[in-house]
C-alpha positions as CSV (number, residue, x, y, z in Angstrom):
1,M,23.0,-35.8,16.6
2,T,25.7,-38.2,15.4
3,D,23.1,-40.8,14.3
4,Q,20.8,-38.2,12.4
5,V,20.5,-39.1,8.9
6,I,22.0,-36.7,6.4
7,R,19.6,-35.2,4.0
8,R,20.1,-33.7,0.6
9,V,17.9,-30.7,-0.4
10,A,17.6,-28.9,-3.5
11,V,16.6,-25.3,-3.1
12,L,15.3,-23.9,-6.5
13,I,14.7,-20.0,-5.3
14,E,16.5,-17.2,-7.4
15,T,18.7,-15.0,-5.1
16,D,18.8,-11.9,-7.2
17,D,16.8,-9.9,-4.9
18,T,16.6,-9.2,-1.0
19,W,13.4,-11.7,-0.6
20,G,15.5,-14.5,-2.5
21,R,18.7,-14.1,-0.4
22,S,16.9,-13.7,2.9
23,V,14.6,-17.1,2.4
24,V,17.7,-18.9,1.2
25,R,19.7,-17.6,4.0
26,A,17.1,-18.9,6.5
27,I,16.9,-22.1,4.7
28,G,20.6,-22.4,5.4
29,K,20.4,-21.7,8.9
30,Y,17.8,-24.4,9.4
31,A,20.0,-26.8,7.2
32,S,23.0,-26.5,9.2
33,E,21.4,-27.2,12.3
34,H,19.5,-30.3,10.7
35,R,22.5,-31.8,8.9
36,W,21.1,-31.1,5.7
37,R,23.3,-30.9,2.5
38,L,22.0,-28.0,0.2
39,L,22.1,-27.7,-3.5
40,I,21.3,-24.1,-4.0
41,A,20.1,-22.9,-7.3
42,P,21.2,-25.3,-9.6
43,R,20.6,-24.8,-13.3
44,D,20.5,-26.4,-16.9
45,A,22.3,-25.4,-20.0
46,Q,19.5,-22.7,-20.7
47,Q,20.5,-21.3,-17.1
48,R,16.9,-22.3,-16.0
49,L,16.5,-23.5,-12.1
50,R,16.5,-27.3,-12.7
51,L,17.6,-30.4,-10.7
52,P,20.6,-32.0,-12.1
53,R,19.6,-35.0,-14.2
54,K,21.2,-37.7,-12.1
55,W,20.8,-36.1,-8.7
56,Q,19.9,-38.2,-5.7
57,G,18.2,-36.2,-3.3
58,D,15.6,-36.1,-0.6
59,G,13.5,-33.1,-1.1
60,V,13.1,-29.9,-2.7
61,I,12.0,-26.2,-1.5
62,A,11.2,-24.2,-4.8
63,H,9.7,-20.8,-5.8
64,M,7.6,-22.2,-8.7
65,R,7.4,-19.4,-10.9
66,T,6.8,-21.2,-14.3
67,R,4.6,-24.0,-15.6
68,T,7.5,-25.8,-17.0
69,L,9.4,-25.7,-13.4
70,V,6.1,-27.1,-12.0
71,T,6.3,-29.9,-14.5
72,H,10.0,-30.5,-14.0
73,L,9.3,-31.0,-10.2
74,R,6.5,-33.0,-10.5
75,R,8.3,-35.6,-12.4
76,A,11.2,-35.7,-10.0
77,A,8.6,-37.2,-7.3
78,L,10.4,-35.7,-4.5
79,P,8.8,-34.0,-1.2
80,T,8.3,-30.6,-2.3
81,V,7.7,-27.2,-0.6
82,D,6.5,-24.2,-2.8
83,V,7.1,-20.7,-1.5
84,S,5.0,-19.0,-4.1
85,I,1.4,-18.3,-4.9
86,M,1.4,-18.7,-8.4
87,F,0.1,-22.4,-8.8
88,P,-2.2,-22.8,-5.8
89,K,-4.1,-25.9,-7.4
90,E,-0.7,-28.0,-7.4
91,D,-1.8,-30.4,-4.5
92,W,1.2,-32.6,-4.6
93,V,3.3,-29.8,-2.9
94,G,3.2,-28.3,0.7
95,R,3.2,-24.7,0.5
96,V,4.5,-21.7,2.8
97,I,3.5,-18.2,1.4
98,T,3.2,-14.5,2.7
99,D,-0.2,-13.7,3.8
100,D,-1.5,-11.3,1.2
101,H,-4.4,-10.3,3.0
102,V,-2.5,-9.0,5.9
103,R,0.0,-7.3,3.5
104,S,-2.8,-5.3,1.5
105,E,-4.3,-4.3,5.1
106,M,-1.0,-3.0,6.1
107,A,-0.5,-0.9,3.0
108,V,-3.9,0.5,3.0
109,N,-3.5,1.3,6.8
110,H,-0.3,3.1,6.1
111,F,-1.7,5.1,3.5
112,R,-4.8,6.2,5.6
113,E,-2.3,6.9,8.4
114,R,-1.2,9.7,6.1
115,G,-4.9,11.2,5.3
116,I,-4.8,9.6,1.8
117,E,-8.2,8.5,0.6
118,H,-7.7,8.0,-2.9
119,F,-6.1,4.9,-4.2
120,A,-4.6,3.1,-7.1
121,C,-2.6,-0.2,-7.9
122,Y,0.0,-0.3,-10.5
123,S,0.1,-4.0,-11.7
124,P,2.7,-4.9,-14.4
125,M,2.0,-8.3,-15.5
126,M,5.1,-9.7,-14.6
127,G,3.9,-13.2,-13.4
128,R,0.9,-14.7,-11.8
129,Y,1.5,-13.1,-8.5
130,S,0.8,-9.4,-10.0
131,P,-2.9,-9.7,-10.1
132,Q,-3.2,-11.6,-7.1
133,R,-1.5,-8.8,-5.1
134,E,-3.6,-6.5,-6.9
135,A,-7.0,-8.4,-6.0
136,F,-6.0,-8.4,-2.2
137,F,-5.2,-4.9,-2.3
138,T,-8.4,-4.0,-4.4
139,Q,-10.3,-5.8,-1.7
140,A,-8.4,-4.1,1.2
141,V,-9.2,-0.7,-0.2
142,Q,-12.8,-1.4,-0.7
143,D,-13.2,-3.1,2.9
144,A,-12.1,0.4,4.1
145,G,-14.8,2.2,2.3
146,Y,-12.9,3.6,-1.0
147,K,-12.5,2.8,-4.6
148,C,-9.1,1.5,-6.2
149,E,-8.0,2.4,-9.5
150,T,-5.9,-0.3,-11.4
151,F,-3.2,0.3,-14.3
152,R,-2.2,-3.4,-15.7
153,A,1.1,-2.7,-17.6
154,K,2.4,-5.0,-20.1
155,G,6.3,-5.7,-19.4
156,V,9.0,-8.0,-17.5
157,R,10.4,-7.6,-14.2
158,E,13.6,-6.2,-15.4
159,G,12.2,-3.6,-17.9
160,W,9.9,-0.5,-18.2
161,S,6.3,-0.4,-19.3
162,I,6.2,-0.4,-23.1
163,D,4.1,2.7,-23.0
164,P,5.2,5.2,-20.2
165,A,2.8,7.6,-21.9
166,A,-0.2,5.4,-21.2
167,V,1.0,5.5,-17.6
168,I,1.1,9.2,-17.4
169,N,-2.3,9.6,-19.0
170,W,-3.9,7.1,-16.5
171,L,-2.3,9.0,-13.4
172,S,-3.2,12.3,-15.0
173,K,-6.9,11.2,-14.5
174,L,-6.7,10.3,-11.0
175,K,-7.7,12.3,-7.9
176,R,-4.8,13.2,-5.7
177,P,-3.1,13.1,-3.0
178,L,-3.1,9.5,-4.4
179,G,-1.9,6.3,-2.7
180,L,-0.3,4.2,-5.1
181,F,0.3,0.6,-4.4
182,A,2.9,-1.3,-6.6
183,S,3.2,-5.0,-6.5
184,D,7.0,-5.2,-5.7
185,P,10.1,-2.7,-5.9
186,Y,10.6,-3.2,-9.4
187,P,7.5,-1.4,-10.5
188,A,7.6,0.8,-7.7
189,R,10.7,2.2,-9.0
190,Q,9.2,2.3,-12.4
191,I,6.3,4.1,-11.4
192,A,8.5,6.8,-9.7
193,D,10.8,7.2,-12.4
194,I,7.7,8.1,-14.7
195,C,6.0,10.4,-12.2
196,E,9.2,12.4,-12.1
197,S,9.5,12.4,-15.8
198,A,6.2,14.0,-15.8
199,G,6.6,16.4,-13.1
200,L,4.2,14.6,-10.6
201,R,5.4,15.2,-7.1
202,I,6.2,12.2,-4.8
203,P,4.9,12.2,-2.2
204,D,2.9,15.2,-2.0
205,E,0.9,14.2,-5.2
206,I,1.7,10.7,-5.3
207,A,2.7,8.4,-2.4
208,I,4.0,5.0,-3.5
209,L,4.3,2.0,-1.5
210,A,6.0,-1.3,-2.7
211,G,4.5,-4.6,-1.7
212,D,8.0,-6.2,-0.7
213,D,11.2,-4.5,0.4
214,D,14.7,-4.6,-1.3
215,D,17.6,-3.0,0.2
216,L,19.0,-1.7,-3.2
217,I,16.0,-1.0,-5.3
218,C,14.3,0.9,-2.5
219,N,17.2,2.7,-1.0
220,L,19.2,3.8,-4.0
221,G,17.6,6.2,-6.1
222,F,15.2,9.2,-5.4
223,P,13.0,9.0,-3.9
224,S,13.5,6.2,-1.4
225,L,10.7,3.9,-1.6
226,S,8.4,2.8,1.5
227,A,7.8,-0.7,1.3
228,V,6.1,-3.5,3.3
229,Q,8.9,-5.7,4.7
230,L,8.0,-9.3,4.7
231,A,9.2,-12.0,7.2
232,C,11.6,-13.8,4.8
233,G,13.6,-15.5,7.5
234,T,10.6,-16.9,9.2
235,L,9.0,-18.1,5.7
236,G,12.4,-19.7,5.0
237,K,12.4,-21.7,8.4
238,S,8.6,-22.6,8.3
239,A,9.4,-24.1,4.5
240,A,12.3,-25.9,6.0
241,A,10.4,-27.5,8.7
242,L,7.4,-28.2,6.8
243,L,10.0,-30.3,4.1
244,T,11.1,-32.0,7.0
245,R,7.7,-33.4,7.8
246,L,7.1,-34.3,4.4
247,M,10.3,-36.2,4.2
248,D,9.2,-37.8,7.4
249,G,6.0,-39.4,5.6
250,D,3.4,-36.7,6.9
251,P,0.7,-35.9,4.8
252,I,0.8,-32.8,2.7
253,P,-1.5,-30.1,4.4
254,A,-4.6,-29.2,2.6
255,E,-4.1,-25.3,3.4
256,A,-0.7,-23.4,2.7
257,T,0.9,-21.9,6.1
258,K,0.5,-18.4,5.8
259,I,3.3,-15.9,7.1
260,P,2.3,-12.2,7.8
261,P,4.6,-9.4,6.8
262,L,6.5,-7.7,9.6
263,Q,5.7,-4.0,9.0
264,V,5.8,-1.2,6.6
265,C,9.3,0.4,6.2
266,P,8.3,4.2,5.8
267,R,10.8,6.2,3.4
268,H,10.4,9.4,1.5
269,S,8.0,8.0,-1.1
270,T,5.3,7.9,1.5
271,D,6.4,11.0,3.9
272,V,3.4,13.0,3.3
273,M,0.3,14.3,5.2
274,A,-2.5,14.5,2.8
275,I,-4.8,16.5,5.2
276,N,-6.5,19.7,4.0
277,D,-6.4,20.8,8.1
278,P,-3.5,22.7,9.1
279,E,-4.4,22.0,12.9
280,L,-5.0,18.7,12.4
281,Q,-1.4,18.0,10.5
282,A,0.1,19.7,13.4
283,I,-2.1,17.6,15.7
284,L,-0.7,14.2,14.1
285,R,3.0,15.5,13.9
286,Y,2.6,16.1,17.6
287,V,1.4,12.8,18.3
288,Q,3.8,11.0,16.0
289,E,6.7,12.8,17.8
290,N,5.7,12.2,21.4
291,V,3.9,8.7,21.1
292,A,7.3,7.3,23.1
293,Q,6.4,9.8,25.9
294,G,3.1,8.3,26.8
295,I,1.3,10.8,25.1
296,Q,-2.5,10.7,25.7
297,V,-5.5,12.0,24.0
298,K,-6.1,14.7,27.4
299,Q,-2.6,16.2,26.2
300,V,-3.5,16.7,22.9
301,L,-6.7,18.6,23.9
302,R,-4.7,20.6,26.4
303,K,-1.9,21.3,23.8
304,F,-4.2,22.7,20.9
305,A,-7.2,23.9,23.1
306,I,-9.5,21.7,21.4
307,S,-12.9,19.8,22.5
308,R,-12.7,15.9,22.9
309,R,-15.9,15.9,20.5
310,N,-14.2,18.3,17.9
311,L,-10.9,16.2,17.8
312,E,-13.1,12.8,17.5
313,Q,-14.9,14.1,14.9
314,R,-11.9,15.4,12.8
315,F,-10.0,12.3,13.3
316,R,-13.0,9.9,12.1
317,S,-13.7,12.2,9.3
318,E,-10.1,12.2,7.9
319,L,-8.1,9.2,9.3
320,G,-11.1,6.9,9.9
321,R,-10.4,6.1,13.5
322,S,-10.3,7.9,17.0
323,P,-7.2,9.7,18.3
324,A,-6.8,6.7,21.1
325,E,-7.0,4.3,18.4
326,L,-4.0,6.1,16.5
327,I,-1.7,6.4,19.5
328,R,-2.6,2.7,20.4
329,S,-1.4,1.7,16.7
330,L,1.6,4.1,16.5
331,R,2.9,2.5,20.0
332,L,2.4,-1.1,18.7
333,D,4.1,-0.4,15.7
334,M,7.2,1.2,17.4
335,A,7.1,-2.0,20.1
336,K,6.9,-4.4,17.0
337,R,10.2,-2.8,15.7
338,M,11.9,-2.8,19.1
339,L,11.3,-6.6,19.4
340,I,12.8,-7.2,15.9
341,E,15.7,-4.8,16.1
342,T,16.7,-4.8,19.7
343,D,17.6,-7.0,22.6
344,L,15.3,-5.2,25.0
345,S,13.1,-7.1,27.2
346,I,9.5,-7.0,26.6
347,A,8.7,-5.1,29.8
348,E,11.5,-2.4,28.8
349,A,10.5,-2.2,25.1
350,S,6.6,-1.5,26.4
351,R,7.6,1.0,28.8
352,L,9.7,2.8,26.0
353,C,6.6,2.8,23.7
354,G,4.4,4.6,26.4
355,F,2.7,1.7,27.8
356,T,2.1,1.8,31.5
357,S,2.7,-1.8,32.1
358,K,4.0,-4.9,30.7
359,A,0.4,-6.6,31.0
360,H,-1.3,-4.0,29.2
361,F,1.0,-4.2,26.6
362,S,0.8,-7.8,26.2
363,V,-3.1,-7.5,25.8
364,S,-2.9,-4.8,23.3
365,F,-0.2,-6.5,21.4
366,H,-2.0,-9.6,21.2
367,Q,-5.3,-8.0,20.2
368,Q,-3.7,-6.2,17.5
369,F,-1.4,-8.8,15.7
370,G,-3.2,-12.2,16.9
371,T,-0.1,-13.5,19.3
372,P,1.7,-12.6,22.3
373,P,4.8,-10.5,22.0
374,S,6.9,-13.1,23.4
375,I,5.8,-15.7,20.9
376,W,5.9,-12.9,18.1
377,R,9.4,-12.0,19.2
378,T,10.5,-15.7,18.9
379,Q,9.0,-16.2,15.5
380,F,10.1,-13.0,13.8
381,A,13.0,-11.6,15.4
382,Q,15.6,-13.5,13.3
383,T,13.9,-12.3,10.2
């Protein structure tokens, strides 16, 4: 360690939200382990993120949100890793990004598990990522066999739509209960406030899910906002590791490294069971309340005196999946949270989530998430 070269790395990422702070914190942890000297969020006279004129550095990690920043960094001619999706054709940078396909699938599944069959996307034009997130969500909705309506509001991140009346008019024409996806917490809070002012009930009429989580925006204010929790720590660490390889002279990867989100954090804005079948609502509540006790389909049949065929048909009709598939999904989501939030062994976590054996759990986890639980925990537990 004593003969390791000290490298100077600039981090051009805004830290005004949970995402930015979490990514920078992960980069900082990596830096402390690899003798980096960080220059965090340097700015010019106009308060734009910029490298100092005479700065002698070795590499850059940036959230390239504007064309002027792209031009500035290209001229610097340093090894660079971008953590945004806004300029995918810039082939002189490495790229580590959130997997938007997985994010959108998580969002659609979250709504469908609540019986929602009508979907919309609120997509303020705050940056290039807004239409991209909209496109991914719309495709995920279509892949599930449904249609997605979209409102492209004009505005900026910190502001409201220039015409809330147009938003209300749009919402009034959509079928309910509606699952509404907003690109990030700011438009999610905006649309929630617009709904409240118009007397539209959240979540009973309109369930709102943000595409990114923010501890302040999502938790302060009413209603609290459900959101997709991103693997910010893994993204930051992966970006730093990629920059190390680029500074060592490795070639720039042709494809971006895609980091899947962790989970959906359910809060009040999607706390709804949009099913016009009181008995099925009761069954779903029973399953959710007893999933950790190893509940099986046969227990549901006994509890509600219902035939397996009847239950299967109603689940398929309302939720698009079988009772066994739902129970399995709920167990795996619970296990995933335990692997992130606790120090329980994999065997203990699997037992508490109702799996009969560690081996069965590991196979199911791998099938659902594409990686064994031990590797997944190593990658994401520090996020």
